[in-house]
Structure formats: structure tokens, C-alpha cells
C-alpha positions in Angstrom: 64.6 101.4 70.1 62.2 102.4 72.7 61.2 106.1 73.1 63.1 106.2 76.4 66.2 104.9 74.8 66.1 107.4 72.0 65.7 110.4 74.2 69.2 111.8 73.8 69.7 111.1 70.1 66.3 112.6 69.3 67.6 115.9 70.7 70.7 116.0 68.4 70.0 117.8 65.1 73.5 119.2 64.7 76.6 119.6 66.8 75.3 122.7 68.6 72.7 120.4 70.3 75.5 117.9 71.1 77.4 120.7 73.0 74.4 121.2 75.3 75.0 117.7 76.8 77.0 117.1 79.9 80.1 114.9 79.6 78.5 112.1 81.7 75.7 111.9 79.1 78.0 111.2 76.2 78.4 107.4 76.8 74.6 107.0 76.6 74.4 109.1 73.5 77.1 106.8 71.9 75.1 103.8 72.9 72.0 105.2 71.2 73.9 106.1 68.0 75.5 102.6 67.9 72.1 101.0 68.2 70.7 103.4 65.5 73.4 102.4 63.1 72.8 98.7 63.7 69.1 99.1 63.3 69.5 100.9 60.0 72.1 98.8 58.4 70.4 95.5 59.3 68.0 96.1 56.5 69.8 98.7 54.4 73.3 97.4 53.9 76.3 99.6 54.5 79.7 99.8 56.0 78.9 98.6 59.5 82.1 97.6 61.3 84.2 100.7 60.9 81.4 103.1 61.8 80.5 101.2 64.9 84.1 101.5 66.1 84.2 105.3 65.4 81.1 106.4 67.3 82.9 107.8 70.3 85.5 109.5 68.1 82.8 111.3 66.0 80.9 112.4 69.2 84.1 113.6 70.9 85.3 115.6 67.9 82.0 117.4 67.4 81.6 117.9 71.1 85.0 119.6 71.5 85.6 121.3 68.2 83.6 124.1 66.6 82.4 122.3 63.4 81.8 123.2 60.6 84.2 126.2 61.2 86.8 123.7 62.4 87.4 121.2 59.5 87.2 117.5 60.0 88.2 115.0 57.3 87.4 111.3 57.6 89.8 108.9 56.0 88.4 106.6 54.7 84.9 107.9 54.7 83.1 104.6 55.4 83.9 105.2 59.1 81.8 108.4 59.2 78.2 107.2 59.8 78.1 108.6 63.4 79.4 111.9 62.0 76.6 112.0 59.5 74.0 111.2 62.1 74.9 114.0 64.4 75.4 116.5 61.6 71.8 116.8 60.5 71.3 113.5 58.6 69.7 111.3 61.2 66.2 111.6 59.7 67.4 110.7 56.2 69.9 108.1 57.1 67.5 105.4 55.9 68.3 106.6 52.4 72.0 105.9 52.9 73.6 104.5 49.7 70.2 104.4 47.9 69.6 106.1 44.6 68.7 109.6 45.4 69.6 109.3 49.0 72.7 110.3 51.0 76.1 109.0 50.1 77.9 106.3 52.1 80.9 108.6 52.2 81.5 112.2 53.2 80.5 114.5 50.3 81.1 118.2 50.2 77.9 118.8 48.2 75.9 117.0 50.8 76.7 118.9 53.9 78.8 121.8 55.2 80.1 119.4 57.8 81.7 117.2 55.1 84.8 119.2 54.7 86.3 117.0 52.0 85.1 114.0 50.0 86.9 110.8 51.0 86.1 107.6 49.1 89.7 106.7 48.4 92.1 106.3 51.3 95.2 108.1 52.6 94.1 111.6 51.3 93.1 113.3 54.6 96.4 114.6 55.8 97.2 116.2 52.4 93.8 117.8 52.3 93.9 119.0 55.9 97.4 120.4 55.5 96.2 122.3 52.4 93.3 123.7 54.4 95.5 124.6 57.4 98.0 126.3 55.0 95.1 128.3 53.4 93.9 129.4 56.9 97.3 130.6 57.8 97.6 132.6 54.6 94.3 134.2 55.3 95.4 134.9 58.9 92.5 132.7 60.1 94.6 131.4 63.0 91.8 130.2 65.2 90.6 127.4 63.0 91.5 123.7 63.7 92.1 121.1 61.0 91.5 117.5 61.9 92.4 114.5 59.8 90.9 111.2 61.1 92.9 108.5 59.4 92.6 104.7 59.8 95.7 102.7 60.4 95.1 100.9 57.1 95.0 104.2 55.3 98.3 105.2 57.0 100.1 102.6 54.9 99.2 104.6 51.8 102.1 106.5 50.2 100.1 109.8 50.2 99.8 109.7 54.0 103.5 109.5 54.4 104.2 112.1 51.8 101.8 114.5 53.5 103.3 113.9 56.9 106.8 114.5 55.4 105.5 117.9 54.2 103.5 118.8 57.3 106.4 118.0 59.6 108.4 121.0 58.4 105.4 123.3 58.5 103.8 125.3 61.3 100.4 124.2 60.2 97.7 123.9 62.9 97.0 120.3 62.1 95.8 117.4 64.2 96.0 113.9 62.8 93.9 111.4 64.7 95.1 107.9 63.9 92.2 105.5 64.4 94.0 102.3 65.0 91.8 99.2 65.0 94.3 96.8 63.4 92.2 96.2 60.3 91.1 98.0 57.1 88.8 95.6 55.2 91.2 92.7 55.8 93.8 92.5 58.5 96.5 95.1 58.1 100.0 94.1 57.0 103.5 95.6 56.9 106.1 97.4 59.0 103.9 100.4 59.9 101.3 98.0 61.4 104.1 96.4 63.4 105.3 99.8 64.6 101.8 100.7 65.8 101.4 97.4 67.5 104.6 98.0 69.3 103.4 101.4 70.6 100.1 99.9 71.7 101.5 96.8 73.5 104.5 98.4 75.2 103.3 98.1 78.8 106.4 99.8 80.2 106.0 102.9 78.0 102.3 103.2 78.6 102.6 102.7 82.3 105.4 105.4 82.5 103.4 107.7 80.3 100.3 107.5 82.4 102.3 108.2 85.6 103.9 111.3 84.1 100.5 112.5 82.8 98.9 112.1 86.2 101.8 113.6 88.1 101.5 116.7 85.9 97.8 117.1 86.4 96.5 115.6 83.2 98.1 118.2 80.9 96.0 121.2 81.9 97.1 122.3 85.4 100.4 123.8 84.6 99.8 125.2 81.1 102.9 125.8 79.0 105.2 124.3 81.5 103.3 121.0 81.4 103.7 120.8 77.7 107.4 121.6 77.8 108.0 119.0 80.5 106.0 116.3 78.8 107.9 117.0 75.5 111.3 116.8 77.2 110.5 113.6 79.1 108.4 112.0 76.3 111.1 112.4 73.7 113.7 110.8 76.0 111.7 107.8 77.0 109.7 106.9 73.9 112.6 105.8 71.8 114.3 104.1 74.8 111.3 102.1 76.0 109.9 101.3 72.6 113.4 100.3 71.4 113.2 102.4 68.3 112.4 106.0 67.2 108.8 106.9 67.1 107.8 107.1 63.4 105.7 110.2 63.8 108.1 112.2 66.0 110.8 111.4 63.5 108.6 113.3 61.0 108.3 116.3 63.5 104.8 115.5 64.7 104.1 115.7 68.4 102.9 112.3 69.3 100.2 111.6 71.9 98.8 108.3 72.9 97.9 105.6 72.5 94.6 106.1 74.3 91.3 104.3 74.3 89.3 105.7 71.4 86.1 104.1 72.7 86.1 106.0 75.9 84.3 109.1 74.9 84.7 111.1 78.2 88.5 110.7 78.3 88.8 111.2 74.6 86.9 114.5 74.9 89.3 115.7 77.6 92.3 114.8 75.6 91.0 116.6 72.5 90.4 119.8 74.6 94.0 119.7 75.7 95.2 119.2 72.1 93.1 122.0 70.8 95.3 124.4 72.7 98.5 123.0 71.2 99.5 124.6 67.9 101.5 123.0 65.1 101.4 119.4 63.6 100.5 116.8 66.1 99.1 113.2 66.1 96.8 111.5 68.6 96.9 107.8 68.4 93.6 106.2 69.5 92.8 102.5 69.7 89.3 101.4 68.8 87.5 98.2 68.2 86.0 97.6 64.8 82.4 96.5 65.1 82.3 97.8 68.7 79.1 97.0 70.5 77.8 94.3 68.2 79.1 90.9 69.1 79.0 89.3 65.6 80.8 92.3 64.1 83.5 92.3 66.7 84.0 88.6 66.3 84.2 88.5 62.5 85.5 91.9 61.5 86.2 91.1 57.8 82.7 89.9 57.0 81.0 92.6 59.0 83.0 95.4 57.4 80.1 95.5 54.9 77.9 92.5 55.7 74.8 93.0 53.6 71.5 92.4 55.4 71.5 90.6 58.8 69.3 89.6 61.6 69.2 92.5 64.1 68.9 90.3 67.1 71.2 87.5 66.3 73.6 89.2 64.0 73.4 86.3 61.5 73.7 87.2 57.9 70.5 86.9 55.8 70.6 83.7 53.8 69.7 84.2 50.1 67.2 81.8 48.6 69.0 78.9 47.0 67.0 78.0 43.9 69.3 75.5 42.4 72.8 76.1 40.9 73.5 79.8 40.3 76.3 81.7 38.6 79.2 82.6 40.8 80.7 86.1 41.3 83.5 87.0 38.9 85.6 87.5 41.9 85.1 83.9 43.0 85.9 82.6 39.5 89.1 84.6 39.5 90.1 83.3 42.9 89.6 79.7 42.0 91.0 80.0 38.5 94.3 81.5 39.7 94.9 78.6 42.0 94.3 76.2 39.1 96.7 78.1 36.9 99.3 78.5 39.7 99.3 74.7 40.2 100.2 74.3 36.5 102.7 77.2 36.3 105.1 77.6 39.2 106.1 81.1 38.0 102.7 82.6 38.8 102.4 84.8 41.9 99.6 87.1 43.0 99.5 90.6 44.5 96.7 92.6 46.2 96.8 96.1 47.7 94.9 95.2 50.9 91.9 93.5 49.3 92.6 89.7 49.6 89.0 88.9 50.5 87.3 91.2 48.1 89.4 90.0 45.2 89.1 86.3 46.4 92.9 86.1 46.7 92.3 84.9 50.2 91.5 81.5 48.6 95.0 81.3 47.2 96.5 82.6 50.5 95.0 79.5 52.2 96.8 77.0 49.9 99.8 78.9 48.6 100.5 81.7 51.1 104.1 82.1 50.0 102.9 83.0 46.5 100.5 85.8 47.4 101.6 89.2 48.5 99.3 91.7 50.3 101.2 94.9 50.1 98.8 97.1 52.0 96.9 100.1 50.6 99.7 100.9 48.1 98.5 100.6 44.5 101.5 102.3 43.0 103.9 100.1 44.9 101.8 97.0 44.0 102.3 97.7 40.2 106.0 98.4 40.4 106.5 95.5 42.8 104.8 93.3 40.2 107.1 94.8 37.5 110.1 93.8 39.6 108.9 90.3 39.9 108.2 90.1 36.2 111.7 91.4 35.4 113.1 88.4 37.2 111.0 85.8 35.5 107.9 85.6 37.6 104.4 86.0 36.2 102.6 88.3 38.6 98.8 88.7 38.6 98.3 92.1 40.2 94.7 92.3 41.2 93.5 95.9 41.9 90.0 97.4 42.1 89.6 99.4 38.9 88.8 102.7 40.8 92.0 102.3 42.9 94.1 101.4 39.9 93.7 105.0 38.8 96.4 105.8 41.4 98.9 103.7 39.5 98.6 105.0 36.0 102.2 106.2 35.9 103.6 102.9 37.2 101.5 101.0 34.5 103.0 103.3 31.8 106.6 103.7 33.0 107.4 100.5 34.9 105.3 97.9 33.1 104.3 98.9 29.5 107.4 100.9 28.6 109.5 97.9 29.6 107.1 95.3 28.0 107.1 93.4 31.3 104.6 90.5 31.5 102.5 91.8 34.3 98.8 90.7 34.3 96.7 93.5 35.6 93.4 92.1 36.9 91.1 95.1 37.2 88.3 94.0 39.5 85.0 95.9 39.8 85.3 97.5 36.4 82.3 99.6 35.4 79.5 100.8 37.7 79.7 99.1 41.1 76.4 100.3 42.6 75.9 101.6 46.1 79.4 103.0 46.8 78.9 105.6 44.1 81.1 107.9 42.2 84.2 107.4 44.2 84.2 103.6 43.5 82.9 103.2 40.0 85.5 101.7 37.7 84.5 104.0 34.8 87.8 105.0 33.3 90.1 102.0 33.0 89.3 101.1 29.4 89.9 104.7 28.3 93.1 105.3 30.1 94.6 101.9 29.4 93.9 102.3 25.6 96.2 105.2 25.3 99.2 103.2 26.6 101.5 101.4 24.0 102.4 97.7 24.4 99.2 96.9 26.4 96.8 94.2 25.6 93.4 95.0 27.1 90.5 92.5 27.4 87.2 92.2 29.1 85.2 88.9 29.4 81.6 88.6 28.6 81.2 85.7 31.0 83.0 83.4 33.5 84.4 81.0 30.9 85.9 84.0 29.0 87.5 85.2 32.2 89.2 81.9 32.7 90.4 81.8 29.1 91.8 85.3 29.3 93.6 84.5 32.5 95.0 81.4 30.8 96.1 83.4 27.8 97.7 86.2 29.8 100.2 83.8 31.5 101.4 82.3 28.3 105.0 83.2 27.1 105.1 86.3 25.0 101.9 87.9 26.3 103.5 91.0 27.6 101.6 93.6 29.7 98.0 92.3 29.8 95.0 93.9 31.4 91.8 92.0 32.2 88.9 94.0 33.6 85.7 92.5 34.9 82.7 93.8 36.9 81.5 93.5 40.4 79.0 90.8 41.0 77.8 87.5 39.4 78.3 86.2 35.9 75.8 84.2 33.8 77.1 80.7 33.8 76.2 78.2 36.5 78.6 75.7 34.9 81.7 77.8 34.5 84.5 75.4 35.4 85.2 74.5 31.8 88.7 73.6 30.3 90.7 76.6 29.6 92.1 77.6 26.2 94.1 80.3 24.6 92.2 83.2 23.0 94.1 84.9 20.2 94.7 88.5 21.3 92.9 91.0 19.1 90.3 88.5 18.0 86.6 89.0 18.8 83.6 87.0 17.7 80.2 87.4 16.1 77.6 86.0 18.4 74.5 86.7 16.2 73.7 87.6 12.7 71.3 90.4 11.8 70.6 92.7 8.9 69.0 95.9 10.4 71.9 97.0 12.7 75.0 95.8 14.5 75.5 96.0 18.2 79.2 95.9 19.2 80.0 95.2 22.8 82.9 94.5 25.2 82.7 92.7 28.5 79.7 91.8 30.6 77.5 94.3 28.9 77.4 91.8 26.0 74.8 90.0 28.1 72.6 93.1 28.2 72.9 93.2 24.4 72.0 89.5 24.0 68.8 90.1 25.9 68.1 93.2 23.8 68.6 91.3 20.6 66.2 88.6 21.7 63.5 91.3 22.4 64.2 93.2 19.2 63.8 90.0 17.2 60.3 89.6 18.7 59.5 93.1 17.6 60.7 92.4 14.0 64.1 94.0 14.3 67.1 91.9 13.2 70.3 92.9 15.2 73.7 91.4 14.7 75.9 91.1 17.9 79.7 91.3 18.0 81.7 90.7 21.2 85.0 92.4 20.7 86.7 90.6 23.7 89.8 92.9 23.2 89.8 96.6 23.2 93.5 96.6 22.3 94.5 95.3 19.8 91.1 95.7 18.0 89.8 93.0 15.7 90.0 95.1 12.6 88.8 92.3 10.3 85.6 91.9 12.5 85.1 95.7 12.4 85.5 95.9 8.7 82.8 93.2 8.4 80.5 94.9 10.8 80.8 98.4 9.2 80.6 97.1 5.6 77.4 95.2 6.2 75.5 97.5 8.6 74.8 101.2 8.2 73.6 101.5 11.8 76.0 100.6 14.7 75.5 100.7 18.4 78.5 100.3 20.7 78.0 99.2 24.3 80.5 99.3 27.2 80.4 99.5 31.0 82.9 102.4 31.0 83.1 106.0 30.0 82.0 106.7 26.4 84.9 109.1 26.1 88.0 107.2 25.1 86.7 103.6 25.4 85.3 101.1 22.9 82.9 103.6 21.2 85.7 106.1 20.7 88.0 103.4 19.3 85.4 102.4 16.7 84.7 106.0 15.7 88.5 106.4 15.1 88.4 103.2 13.1 85.5 104.4 11.1 87.2 107.7 10.3 90.5 106.1 9.3 88.6 103.6 7.0 86.5 106.3 5.4 83.2 104.7 6.6 80.0 106.7 6.9 78.0 104.6 9.3 75.7 106.1 11.8 77.2 105.1 15.2 75.7 105.6 18.6 77.8 105.0 21.7 76.3 103.7 24.9 78.2 103.7 28.2 78.9 105.9 31.1 78.2 109.5 30.1 80.6 112.4 30.6 79.6 113.0 34.2 80.1 111.4 37.6 77.4 108.8 38.3 76.0 108.7 41.9 75.0 105.7 43.9 72.2 103.1 43.6 71.9 99.5 42.6 73.9 98.4 39.5 70.6 97.8 37.7 69.4 101.3 38.5 72.6 102.8 37.3 72.7 100.8 34.1 69.2 102.0 33.4 70.1 105.6 34.2 73.0 105.5 31.8 71.0 103.8 29.1 72.9 100.6 28.5 70.7 98.0 30.2 68.7 95.8 27.9 65.9 98.3 27.8 68.2 101.2 27.0 69.8 99.2 24.1 66.4 98.4 22.7 65.3 102.1 22.9 68.6 103.2 21.2 68.1 100.6 18.4 64.7 101.9 17.6 65.8 105.5 17.7 68.8 105.0 15.4 66.7 103.1 12.9 64.0 105.7 12.9 66.4 108.7 12.6 
């Protein structure tokens, strides 16, 4: 950007500077912020589309409300880049999502303006209601509490639960529904249809605008205006919209829909709403990717597009140096189609992640056998259990970090009833730049405690295919397969599938000095480490467990009897996972081996590339080599 174009943004170091601007300067500031976001994310990838659509909303909120005294929660936090830029982080925004830099999501430790951390969706209304209730208890009645929630996040059960609670309170709570019709993929479900009906009802919106203008825009007549608007609004909304307004049925005062990309009008509306106490909802309509043609045209891809050409918007093409391994997600997406063609009972479920999980591939060829249930992980698991109870074989694909929300359903509805649900936990382990809120660190540990579960993790793409094949066979019961974000190691992965015996691992390499026992993709780190150790005169055996539950006890007896030094490696928390299971096995068997566990330590890991984080946690190839030398020298 030219110096002239930056003149307004350069003045904004925090919201107090923003308040010095005149209203007619706000559109120009929004343009500059939008250009700044595009410039930065072109070379430093991030969540582009959602944040471009929210620029006016962030500016209007900070322009009107007294932040950080007034509390603002962004749900989900990937729409909050403009918020970060105008709350003192413009000059460090180049470090966004980089190791040691600022987070891609709001984070309480990072700024007093980040009122609540929001990496997972649908939490904002609950948190804001809690804050509003605390303010009331402390007789701090002047504070506003704003939850900005996307229409995708509104499909999450927590959002509805919170509104149900808030609707019978007197909490000073403003929910701003940012409706752009899309989360990461297109939104689905009845709530989406209800919102679309509100937006597209020309009769209602025309009537509403006339009433608003007739009464002076909501400010001229004070309390009388609000009373009249409420009386008239309640009468006509359900009539013209042909059904009760969902939000007013929950005792929220509903306002909107309005153009969320008109910063001047939006600011005026927010000033009016600031004066109205109690629970209320403002419905704003925004355009995801606003102001960047390619992002508006292809909203799914440009949600988080990677690097792109700033001028043309075209995605950066990676160098194609021959045939390369595919992402585990692609292997899953292609393999489930292959299996579904062989087995008519197979269906697939995703909670709002068809593209990320590659189930969009199956949607294209078998749309009637793929179910996108929205951002509703708990429902997804029990829906899968219902399908299984009636003879279907559901593959329920959930990102590992989001599956944490459905632990009770996995226990009560699937495992307790021994139903043959295949849980495909995508992005298991450290995921990289999205950081602590998105790492799939805990799945191996929390699944291991559940009876009746089979838990497996593939070392490569061929193993993933074989595990998927095994899981859909009769008698397999509840079966979890977890695999990481990113690419595998096999360019030629489309091999014939075969059954793998549950609870049976394999020895990949013999060695006399120590044994390295791995599960999942980290076995590839261990293989590299074994090669380098051999060059240095250290002979390491390598065992790939494949299954965390049931454990291959015969293989473990062999490893512990023949090696006094053992290293376990997993891309998951060291507490409760593979390493813990082997320590328990050692204790039960009376072995006295020296065992060192490598994995994610007992702390939350920040953001960075996957390679940087593996190194930080000490289970990349270099970390395994260092641990091998240390354990042998101890």
C-alpha cells in the first residue's frame, strides 16, 4: 500500500484512536484494513475469507463500545483479524500463526482486548452470558457483553443451550449473528433455512424499514420507540415470515437483518442497541471474502487458502517434482468411496467439514450416503450410533480436537452398546499453525480408557486403507482410526486392501542396543532415526504397534525381554497414551526396563509448523536420536 493509502490505519494503535475518527472516515479505514489483511496473508497464510467479511463489524464494535471494559467474544476466532489489527497488534501481525508470534485466534494471554479464547465454535454466548451474570452480581451494570457468532457456529448445540439459558435472564447481553451462509463449507440444516428465510423475506424487510424510518431510526422517541417497535415487530414477524422467529421464541429481542458490511449504518444500529438492556440479537449479513474477488468467488478454498498471488488472487502452485505422497485426508476420501462401492451398508458423516476431511469426494458420487450434520459433533456420534443400530456401517469423520466434545456419546451411545461405528479421527497429533486449540493431542489417551474400543493409528497410507477395510468387516465393533494432518510417505499408495488382525503389531527392524516402539505416523520419524543411529554404530530395533487397544502383548513381551532400554514415540500426550500403556504393561509383567516416553508433554503446545513443533516436543528424528544416546549413556 502507498503511504497515502495507509494514512488512517497508521493512526490506529488501539480503539481509543479509532474513536477519534469521524463516521465518514470509517469506510476508508475498512478498505485499508482489508488491503492490509490481503497483503499479509498472501505470503503468510491464514484464515482469509472470514476475516475479510468481518472488517466492518470489528471496526463498528470498537468504534461504538468501550473496549476492553466492554467485553467482545469472537466465535469462531478465525474471523477476528481486523479485531487484532485495531487492538494494538498491527505491527506484529506479520508473525500471525508463526512460532513465537501472535495466535491466529483470540487468546486471553495475548491481549486484554481478547476477552475469551475461541478456537472451537459455539462457545461465545455461554461465555458472554457468564461474564454478564458476573457483572450483575458485582453491580457493574454499565458493562456491555457482546458475542459475535457466525451462522455456522449457531448450529452448535452449545449456542442453543446458552440462548435457552440467557432468554430467561436479565443479562445485558448482545449476540451479533454474523450470517454469511458458510462456515468452512456451505452451511446446512434447518437453522440455516430459517436464517435464509429472514434474509430473503422482502415483504418483512420492506415493512420493517418503513416502520423504522417512520419512527425516526430508533432514537428520536426514546422508550416509546422501543415499545412501539416491539409491539409492531412481534405481530408482523411471525405473520410475514410464516413462522415464529427462532430467537424471539427464546426471549431474545431480534433486530435485523442488516448489511454487516455497511460500517456507518452498522455503527448507528450498535449505538441504539447499546441503550437497550437485556438479551438481544442483531442479525447482520456479511460477505465472506469481501473485497477480494477470488475469495468472494471461491469461499471454500479461500477460507484458508495458503499463499497466493496478491494481484491475481491465484493460489501459489507448488513445485511438482514427480509423483509425491498424498495427504492422509485424500487417501481417506478416495478409499471410503472404494469401500462404499463394495459394501452398500457404508455411510459417512461429517460435522461441517466435508472438504477438509475429503468427504466432498464421496458427496460428488454418492450424495445420498454422506451426511453433513453441521457443527454438531455430539449429534454426529449419536446419529452414527443410530445408523449402526439399524444395520448401517457409519464412518464418522471428526477432527480429533473437535471429537473431544463427543466423549460422552462415544462412551454411552457407541462403546457401551458395542455398536459398529468407525470413528475416523482426522488431524490427530500436532496440527501446526492453528495451535493449542486445534492440536489433536488427547484422543489416544481418552479413547484408551473406554471399554469395547479398538484403537488404531496407521504409519502410512497403505496402513490407513487396510485399517479402514478392517473396520467395516463384520464383528469389528466400535473402531477408532486416527491419522495426522498432512501428507503420508508413499507415492504409490493405491494398493489392494487386506484385513489387519486387531491387536497385532509388527517388527520393522531388528536391533540389539535398544528398542523404539511407535504408533502411527511417528513411526516414520523413528525409521529415519534408526537409519542415522546405525551410521553412528547404535543398533535400534523398531516396533510399530498399529493398535493401541488391544495391545499386541506378544510383541511387547518380545521387545521387553530382549531390550533393557525402550523408547516409546507417539504424536499424542505422553500422559495416558502409548507410553503409559507400555509402562502399565511393564509393571504388570514385572519387567525392569528403562523406558523413556516421547510425545506431547504435559502442557499446551503453541503454534508453528508441524516440523517446528515436533522438534520442540522432542519426537522428530533428531529428538529420537538424542533420546537414544541419552538413555544408553545413563
